[in-house]
C-alpha positions in Angstrom: -20.8 16.6 -31.3 -19.1 15.3 -28.2 -15.4 14.3 -28.4 -14.7 10.6 -27.9 -12.4 9.4 -25.2 -9.8 8.7 -27.9 -10.0 12.2 -29.3 -9.7 13.8 -25.9 -6.7 11.7 -24.8 -4.9 12.3 -28.1 -5.5 16.1 -27.7 -4.1 16.0 -24.2 -1.0 14.0 -25.3 -0.6 16.2 -28.4 -0.6 19.3 -26.2 2.1 17.9 -23.9 4.2 16.9 -27.0 3.6 20.2 -28.7 2.2 18.5 -31.7 -1.0 18.6 -33.7 -3.4 15.8 -32.7 -3.2 14.5 -36.3 0.6 13.9 -35.6 -0.1 11.6 -32.7 -0.3 8.0 -33.9 -2.0 5.2 -31.8 1.1 3.0 -31.9 3.4 5.7 -30.8 5.1 5.6 -27.4 5.3 8.7 -25.2 9.1 8.6 -25.8 8.5 8.6 -29.6 6.4 11.8 -29.1 9.1 13.4 -27.0 7.2 13.4 -23.7 9.4 13.1 -20.7 8.5 12.1 -17.1 7.2 15.5 -16.2 5.1 15.6 -19.4 3.7 12.2 -18.5 2.7 13.4 -15.0 1.1 16.5 -16.6 -0.8 14.3 -19.0 -2.1 12.1 -16.2 -3.3 15.2 -14.3 -5.0 16.5 -17.5 -6.6 13.1 -18.2 -7.9 12.9 -14.6 -9.4 16.4 -14.8 -10.9 16.0 -18.3 -12.7 12.7 -17.5 -13.2 13.2 -13.7 -11.4 10.0 -13.0 -8.6 8.9 -10.7 -5.8 7.3 -12.7 -3.9 4.5 -10.8 -0.5 5.9 -11.6 2.7 5.9 -9.5 5.1 8.5 -10.8 7.9 7.0 -8.8 7.4 3.6 -10.4 5.4 3.9 -13.6 5.9 0.2 -14.5 4.2 -0.9 -11.3 1.3 1.5 -11.4 -1.4 -0.7 -13.1 -1.9 2.0 -15.8 -0.5 1.0 -19.1 1.5 3.8 -20.7 3.3 1.6 -23.3 1.6 3.4 -26.2 -1.1 5.9 -27.1 -3.5 3.1 -27.8 -2.8 1.5 -24.4 -3.4 4.8 -22.7 -6.7 5.3 -24.6 -7.8 1.8 -23.7 -6.9 2.3 -20.0 -8.8 5.6 -19.9 -11.8 4.1 -21.6 -11.9 1.3 -19.0 -11.7 3.9 -16.1 -14.4 6.0 -17.6 -16.6 2.9 -18.1 -16.1 1.7 -14.6 -16.9 5.2 -13.2 -20.2 5.2 -15.2 -21.2 1.7 -14.0 
């Protein structure tokens, strides 16, 4: 069975946070999970590679990047949108 976007994103975030995927909650922030700015950038690269997408993310100014990183749920939703627009 193919992994869902949510499952893949959670697995990537869990790996960066050195947690089990089951420990990553949808309402958690990256800060809650202990992911720093370097971990965030690594997560973005892993997401781009896993889904063959380009994430509109500016590491120098994450708040202005157009990619919502406010919570795990927001990241999942943003990736789902990017995947859907690529498939269209």
